[in-house]
C-alpha atoms as a printed R data frame, in Angstrom:
    type eleno elety resid chain resno      x       y       z
1   ATOM     1    CA   MET     A     1 33.306  24.705  -9.291
2   ATOM     2    CA   ASN     A     2 32.278  21.310 -10.665
3   ATOM     3    CA   THR     A     3 30.801  18.637  -8.403
4   ATOM     4    CA   HIS     A     4 33.796  16.304  -8.718
5   ATOM     5    CA   ARG     A     5 36.180  18.967  -7.430
6   ATOM     6    CA   LEU     A     6 33.744  20.187  -4.788
7   ATOM     7    CA   LEU     A     7 33.251  16.742  -3.238
8   ATOM     8    CA   HIS     A     8 37.004  16.146  -3.151
9   ATOM     9    CA   ILE     A     9 37.648  19.491  -1.450
10  ATOM    10    CA   MET     A    10 34.881  18.685   1.040
11  ATOM    11    CA   TYR     A    11 36.542  15.375   1.880
12  ATOM    12    CA   GLU     A    12 39.995  16.927   2.205
13  ATOM    13    CA   ARG     A    13 38.716  19.602   4.584
14  ATOM    14    CA   LEU     A    14 36.821  17.113   6.747
15  ATOM    15    CA   PHE     A    15 39.719  14.663   6.935
16  ATOM    16    CA   SER     A    16 42.190  17.439   7.729
17  ATOM    17    CA   PHE     A    17 39.929  18.667  10.539
18  ATOM    18    CA   PHE     A    18 38.724  15.408  12.114
19  ATOM    19    CA   GLY     A    19 41.366  12.893  11.062
20  ATOM    20    CA   PRO     A    20 40.498   9.192  10.576
21  ATOM    21    CA   CYS     A    21 37.261   8.165  12.303
22  ATOM    22    CA   ASN     A    22 37.899   4.388  12.393
23  ATOM    23    CA   TRP     A    23 34.270   3.596  11.650
24  ATOM    24    CA   TRP     A    24 32.360   1.162  11.732
25  ATOM    25    CA   PRO     A    25 33.234  -0.366  15.124
26  ATOM    26    CA   GLY     A    26 32.712  -4.111  15.321
27  ATOM    27    CA   ASP     A    27 34.675  -7.316  15.841
28  ATOM    28    CA   SER     A    28 33.006  -9.218  13.004
29  ATOM    29    CA   PRO     A    29 30.795  -8.701   9.953
30  ATOM    30    CA   PHE     A    30 27.891 -10.157  11.928
31  ATOM    31    CA   GLU     A    31 28.358  -7.663  14.767
32  ATOM    32    CA   ILE     A    32 28.449  -4.809  12.241
33  ATOM    33    CA   MET     A    33 25.216  -6.000  10.639
34  ATOM    34    CA   VAL     A    34 23.462  -6.330  13.987
35  ATOM    35    CA   GLY     A    35 24.691  -2.846  14.864
36  ATOM    36    CA   ALA     A    36 23.356  -1.447  11.595
37  ATOM    37    CA   ILE     A    37 19.851  -2.559  12.543
38  ATOM    38    CA   LEU     A    38 20.136  -1.520  16.190
39  ATOM    39    CA   THR     A    39 21.323   2.007  15.335
40  ATOM    40    CA   GLN     A    40 18.103   2.851  13.499
41  ATOM    41    CA   ASN     A    41 16.492   5.856  15.234
42  ATOM    42    CA   THR     A    42 18.949   5.966  18.117
43  ATOM    43    CA   ASN     A    43 22.500   7.011  18.939
44  ATOM    44    CA   TRP     A    44 25.520   4.748  18.962
45  ATOM    45    CA   LYS     A    45 26.011   4.833  22.742
46  ATOM    46    CA   ASN     A    46 22.684   3.050  23.158
47  ATOM    47    CA   VAL     A    47 23.696   0.488  20.540
48  ATOM    48    CA   GLU     A    48 26.966  -0.155  22.381
49  ATOM    49    CA   ARG     A    49 25.025  -0.959  25.546
50  ATOM    50    CA   ALA     A    50 22.789  -3.415  23.691
51  ATOM    51    CA   ILE     A    51 25.767  -5.103  22.027
52  ATOM    52    CA   ALA     A    52 27.558  -5.282  25.375
53  ATOM    53    CA   ASN     A    53 24.532  -7.113  26.822
54  ATOM    54    CA   LEU     A    54 24.797  -9.718  24.067
55  ATOM    55    CA   LYS     A    55 28.573 -10.048  24.353
56  ATOM    56    CA   THR     A    56 28.478 -10.468  28.115
57  ATOM    57    CA   ASP     A    57 26.401 -13.632  27.714
58  ATOM    58    CA   GLY     A    58 28.340 -14.848  24.684
59  ATOM    59    CA   LEU     A    59 25.377 -14.409  22.361
60  ATOM    60    CA   LEU     A    60 26.781 -12.276  19.557
61  ATOM    61    CA   THR     A    61 26.698 -14.998  16.908
62  ATOM    62    CA   LEU     A    62 24.095 -15.862  14.309
63  ATOM    63    CA   THR     A    63 23.470 -19.273  15.888
64  ATOM    64    CA   ALA     A    64 23.059 -17.957  19.430
65  ATOM    65    CA   MET     A    65 20.882 -14.966  18.568
66  ATOM    66    CA   SER     A    66 18.711 -17.041  16.237
67  ATOM    67    CA   ALA     A    67 17.973 -19.398  19.126
68  ATOM    68    CA   LEU     A    68 16.604 -16.616  21.330
69  ATOM    69    CA   SER     A    69 12.879 -16.066  21.534
70  ATOM    70    CA   ARG     A    70 11.530 -12.716  20.393
71  ATOM    71    CA   GLU     A    71 11.001 -11.713  24.017
72  ATOM    72    CA   GLN     A    72 14.510 -12.740  25.067
73  ATOM    73    CA   LEU     A    73 16.100 -10.909  22.153
74  ATOM    74    CA   ALA     A    74 14.048  -7.777  22.820
75  ATOM    75    CA   GLU     A    75 15.209  -7.735  26.432
76  ATOM    76    CA   TYR     A    76 18.884  -7.982  25.486
77  ATOM    77    CA   ILE     A    77 18.632  -5.107  22.996
78  ATOM    78    CA   ARG     A    78 16.356  -2.930  25.167
79  ATOM    79    CA   PRO     A    79 18.980  -0.130  25.526
80  ATOM    80    CA   ALA     A    80 18.837   0.486  21.753
81  ATOM    81    CA   GLY     A    81 15.193   1.600  21.960
82  ATOM    82    CA   TYR     A    82 12.233   0.365  19.891
83  ATOM    83    CA   TYR     A    83 13.413  -3.021  21.109
84  ATOM    84    CA   ASN     A    84 10.349  -5.044  20.085
85  ATOM    85    CA   ILE     A    85 10.424  -3.620  16.553
86  ATOM    86    CA   LYS     A    86 14.179  -4.132  16.282
87  ATOM    87    CA   ALA     A    87 13.907  -7.673  17.628
88  ATOM    88    CA   ASP     A    88 11.513  -8.445  14.767
89  ATOM    89    CA   ARG     A    89 13.853  -6.829  12.244
90  ATOM    90    CA   LEU     A    90 16.814  -8.797  13.530
91  ATOM    91    CA   ARG     A    91 14.824 -12.017  13.393
92  ATOM    92    CA   ASN     A    92 13.788 -11.226   9.810
93  ATOM    93    CA   PHE     A    93 17.458 -10.778   8.931
94  ATOM    94    CA   PHE     A    94 18.438 -14.004  10.684
95  ATOM    95    CA   ALA     A    95 15.696 -15.851   8.772
96  ATOM    96    CA   LEU     A    96 17.143 -14.695   5.461
97  ATOM    97    CA   ILE     A    97 20.598 -16.071   6.288
98  ATOM    98    CA   ASN     A    98 19.371 -19.253   7.969
99  ATOM    99    CA   ASP     A    99 16.615 -20.187   5.513
100 ATOM   100    CA   GLN     A   100 18.153 -19.145   2.202
101 ATOM   101    CA   TRP     A   101 21.873 -19.467   2.951
102 ATOM   102    CA   ASP     A   102 21.914 -22.337   5.449
103 ATOM   103    CA   GLY     A   103 23.361 -19.992   8.075
104 ATOM   104    CA   ASP     A   104 26.471 -19.242   5.987
105 ATOM   105    CA   LEU     A   105 26.910 -15.488   6.414
106 ATOM   106    CA   ASP     A   106 30.342 -15.470   4.766
107 ATOM   107    CA   LEU     A   107 28.922 -16.999   1.593
108 ATOM   108    CA   PHE     A   108 26.043 -14.543   1.647
109 ATOM   109    CA   LEU     A   109 28.451 -11.597   1.891
110 ATOM   110    CA   ARG     A   110 30.547 -12.803  -1.040
111 ATOM   111    CA   GLN     A   111 27.787 -11.960  -3.506
112 ATOM   112    CA   PRO     A   112 28.175  -8.967  -5.853
113 ATOM   113    CA   ALA     A   113 27.247  -5.689  -4.163
114 ATOM   114    CA   THR     A   114 24.120  -5.087  -6.247
115 ATOM   115    CA   VAL     A   115 22.757  -8.599  -5.571
116 ATOM   116    CA   LEU     A   116 23.633  -8.421  -1.893
117 ATOM   117    CA   ARG     A   117 21.932  -5.046  -1.564
118 ATOM   118    CA   GLU     A   118 18.721  -6.280  -3.199
119 ATOM   119    CA   GLU     A   119 18.554  -9.308  -0.917
120 ATOM   120    CA   LEU     A   120 19.002  -7.134   2.149
121 ATOM   121    CA   LEU     A   121 16.332  -4.702   0.956
122 ATOM   122    CA   SER     A   122 13.925  -7.635   0.640
123 ATOM   123    CA   VAL     A   123 14.064  -8.051   4.438
124 ATOM   124    CA   LYS     A   124 11.252  -6.255   6.252
125 ATOM   125    CA   GLY     A   125 12.766  -3.489   8.353
126 ATOM   126    CA   ILE     A   126 15.956  -3.032   6.331
127 ATOM   127    CA   GLY     A   127 15.952   0.138   4.235
128 ATOM   128    CA   PRO     A   128 18.559   1.631   1.894
129 ATOM   129    CA   GLU     A   129 20.771   3.205   4.576
130 ATOM   130    CA   THR     A   130 20.879   0.039   6.694
131 ATOM   131    CA   ALA     A   131 21.445  -2.198   3.665
132 ATOM   132    CA   ASP     A   132 24.219  -0.010   2.297
133 ATOM   133    CA   SER     A   133 25.904   0.162   5.708
134 ATOM   134    CA   MET     A   134 25.966  -3.635   5.721
135 ATOM   135    CA   VAL     A   135 27.297  -3.834   2.162
136 ATOM   136    CA   LEU     A   136 30.060  -1.289   2.778
137 ATOM   137    CA   TYR     A   137 31.137  -2.036   6.335
138 ATOM   138    CA   ALA     A   138 30.386  -5.755   6.713
139 ATOM   139    CA   ALA     A   139 30.903  -7.027   3.162
140 ATOM   140    CA   GLY     A   140 33.614  -4.503   2.253
141 ATOM   141    CA   LYS     A   141 32.058  -3.601  -1.087
142 ATOM   142    CA   PRO     A   142 32.113  -0.045  -2.487
143 ATOM   143    CA   VAL     A   143 28.715   1.578  -2.043
144 ATOM   144    CA   PHE     A   144 28.236   5.063  -0.627
145 ATOM   145    CA   VAL     A   145 26.052   5.290   2.484
146 ATOM   146    CA   VAL     A   146 23.708   8.285   2.665
147 ATOM   147    CA   ASP     A   147 22.023   9.523   5.826
148 ATOM   148    CA   ALA     A   148 20.154  12.552   7.155
149 ATOM   149    CA   TYR     A   149 23.435  14.332   7.862
150 ATOM   150    CA   THR     A   150 24.488  13.992   4.221
151 ATOM   151    CA   HIS     A   151 21.215  15.453   2.964
152 ATOM   152    CA   ARG     A   152 21.324  18.357   5.430
153 ATOM   153    CA   ILE     A   153 24.968  19.280   4.798
154 ATOM   154    CA   LEU     A   154 24.688  19.206   1.010
155 ATOM   155    CA   ILE     A   155 21.524  21.323   1.030
156 ATOM   156    CA   ARG     A   156 22.995  23.932   3.371
157 ATOM   157    CA   HIS     A   157 26.011  24.314   1.105
158 ATOM   158    CA   GLU     A   158 23.871  24.432  -2.057
159 ATOM   159    CA   ILE     A   159 25.359  21.277  -3.546
160 ATOM   160    CA   ILE     A   160 21.914  19.678  -3.962
161 ATOM   161    CA   ASP     A   161 18.294  20.799  -3.978
162 ATOM   162    CA   GLU     A   162 15.597  19.770  -1.516
163 ATOM   163    CA   PHE     A   163 14.092  17.263  -3.947
164 ATOM   164    CA   TYR     A   164 17.171  15.021  -3.998
165 ATOM   165    CA   ASP     A   165 16.303  11.583  -2.614
166 ATOM   166    CA   TYR     A   166 18.530   8.837  -1.219
167 ATOM   167    CA   HIS     A   167 19.366   7.331  -4.612
168 ATOM   168    CA   MET     A   168 20.134  10.687  -6.216
169 ATOM   169    CA   ILE     A   169 22.521  11.698  -3.435
170 ATOM   170    CA   GLN     A   170 24.217   8.302  -3.507
171 ATOM   171    CA   GLU     A   171 24.627   8.568  -7.274
172 ATOM   172    CA   LEU     A   172 26.151  12.034  -6.883
173 ATOM   173    CA   PHE     A   173 28.940  10.676  -4.708
174 ATOM   174    CA   MET     A   174 29.504   7.452  -6.630
175 ATOM   175    CA   ASP     A   175 29.643   9.252  -9.976
176 ATOM   176    CA   ASN     A   176 32.189  11.773  -8.747
177 ATOM   177    CA   LEU     A   177 34.467   9.750  -6.471
178 ATOM   178    CA   GLU     A   178 36.803   6.846  -7.059
179 ATOM   179    CA   GLU     A   179 35.119   3.494  -6.407
180 ATOM   180    CA   ASP     A   180 37.025   2.796  -3.228
181 ATOM   181    CA   CYS     A   181 35.744   1.161  -0.032
182 ATOM   182    CA   ALA     A   182 38.208   2.947   2.233
183 ATOM   183    CA   LEU     A   183 37.267   6.332   0.763
184 ATOM   184    CA   PHE     A   184 33.505   5.684   0.990
185 ATOM   185    CA   ASN     A   185 33.937   4.386   4.537
186 ATOM   186    CA   GLU     A   186 35.925   7.394   5.751
187 ATOM   187    CA   TYR     A   187 33.843   9.960   3.874
188 ATOM   188    CA   HIS     A   188 30.576   8.751   5.378
189 ATOM   189    CA   ALA     A   189 32.091   8.677   8.873
190 ATOM   190    CA   LEU     A   190 33.417  12.228   8.452
191 ATOM   191    CA   ILE     A   191 30.007  13.490   7.335
192 ATOM   192    CA   VAL     A   192 28.414  11.938  10.415
193 ATOM   193    CA   GLN     A   193 31.034  13.580  12.621
194 ATOM   194    CA   LEU     A   194 30.392  16.971  11.025
195 ATOM   195    CA   GLY     A   195 26.650  16.549  11.460
196 ATOM   196    CA   LYS     A   196 27.006  15.709  15.145
197 ATOM   197    CA   GLU     A   197 29.429  18.484  16.029
198 ATOM   198    CA   PHE     A   198 28.574  21.337  13.670
199 ATOM   199    CA   CYS     A   199 25.768  20.847  11.142
200 ATOM   200    CA   LYS     A   200 23.048  20.050  13.657
201 ATOM   201    CA   LYS     A   201 19.395  19.946  12.695
202 ATOM   202    CA   THR     A   202 18.616  22.930  14.897
203 ATOM   203    CA   ARG     A   203 21.110  25.512  16.114
204 ATOM   204    CA   PRO     A   204 23.972  24.572  13.779
205 ATOM   205    CA   VAL     A   205 27.421  25.630  14.954
206 ATOM   206    CA   CYS     A   206 28.666  27.469  11.881
207 ATOM   207    CA   GLU     A   207 31.590  29.215  13.569
208 ATOM   208    CA   GLY     A   208 34.682  27.092  13.138
209 ATOM   209    CA   CYS     A   209 32.981  24.657  10.747
210 ATOM   210    CA   PRO     A   210 35.583  23.022   8.494
211 ATOM   211    CA   LEU     A   211 33.273  23.534   5.505
212 ATOM   212    CA   SER     A   212 32.904  27.274   6.047
213 ATOM   213    CA   GLY     A   213 33.070  29.020   2.669
214 ATOM   214    CA   LEU     A   214 32.668  25.786   0.718
215 ATOM   215    CA   ASN     A   215 31.000  26.438  -2.626
216 ATOM   216    CA   GLY     A   216 31.361  30.165  -2.017
217 ATOM   217    CA   ILE     A   217 28.929  30.312   0.928
218 ATOM   218    CA   ASP     A   218 29.213  30.061   4.686
219 ATOM   219    CA   CYS     A   219 26.009  28.114   5.332
220 ATOM   220    CA   LEU     A   220 22.309  28.047   4.574
221 ATOM   221    CA   GLU     A   221 20.402  27.293   7.756
C-alpha cells in the first residue's frame, strides 16, 4: 500500500474511533502560543492550571504578561513545571513581538507560514514542534505538527524507519495529504489521543487499538 493511501486510512480509522478532538483549546491566538510554550515537557492538565492562574488575575495578554518580572511570571506558571526556564522562554517570545513588531501580534501572525516559522525558531527555547503548533493553531496556516507520539506510532506500524527526524516525518505527511489546516489540526490531535490511550511508550495497549492491522501488522513494540 502506498504512503498516500496508508496515511488516509490511518486518519479515517482514528477519526471514526475518537471523533473530533476540538484541539487546540484557547480563547485567543496569544493564549494558544503561551500554551504551546507551557506544554513543553509536561501534560496539558498542568498547563491548564498555569493558564487559569493568569486568567484569574486578568493577565493573559501580551501587554500584561510582558510587564511581569521574571520572578512574578515564574510564580504564575509554576504548575506547568520547569517554571523558571519557561518564564525565560515566554519572555524571549514576548521580546520578539514587542521589539520587532511593536507588540502587534496580529500583524506578526499574518506573515507567510515559512517566514513566521523561521522567526519563531529564532527565539531561544522555541523548537520545531512548538513553532509549528503556533503556526498551525494560532496563525491558522497549514503546517503539520510532529511530536513523539507521531514518531512512535509510525515506527511501530513500519511506516517509517528509526532514522526519520522531525523534518522527514513532517514532509511525509505534507507530501501525502491535502494542504488543509483543519485536516492537519485534527490529524495531529488524533495522533496525540492514540498515543495517550493506546500507543504508550511502555506497555502499549494493542488490544482494541484502532490502527490494529494497519499496514498488514498488528504492532511492533
